[in-house]
C-alpha positions, 0 to 999 in steps of 0.5 A, spaced: 499 500 500 502 506 497 501 513 500 500 519 495 503 525 496 500 532 496 502 536 490 504 543 491 498 546 488 494 541 492 497 544 498 496 551 496 489 550 495 488 546 502 491 552 505 487 557 501 481 553 503 483 553 510 484 561 510 478 562 507 474 558 512 478 562 518 476 569 515 469 567 514 468 565 521 471 571 524 467 575 519 460 571 522 462 572 529 463 579 528 456 581 524 453 576 530 457 580 536 455 587 533 448 584 532 448 582 539 450 589 542 445 593 538 439 588 540 441 588 547 442 596 547 435 597 544 431 592 548 434 595 554 432 602 552 425 599 550 424 596 557 425 603 560 420 606 556 424 609 551 426 608 543 433 608 541 436 612 536 442 608 533 447 610 528 452 604 525 458 605 521 460 598 519 460 593 524 461 598 530 455 602 533 458 609 533 452 613 536 446 611 541 441 615 544 435 612 548 430 618 547 424 618 553 418 623 554 
């Protein structure tokens, strides 16, 4: 029984796919954490009877205000 060796091209493809998966996981986690941050802030504002004013730049919440009467 012989074991086939991986060619350079196959190795590069494998490393590229692994790197792509890592980047996709990092982006997905940033999107999720950004969603959680905004949702939590808005829910807390609604709980005290206000309404949230939120500005986002990319994945970052840059402005938050809870307007109450």
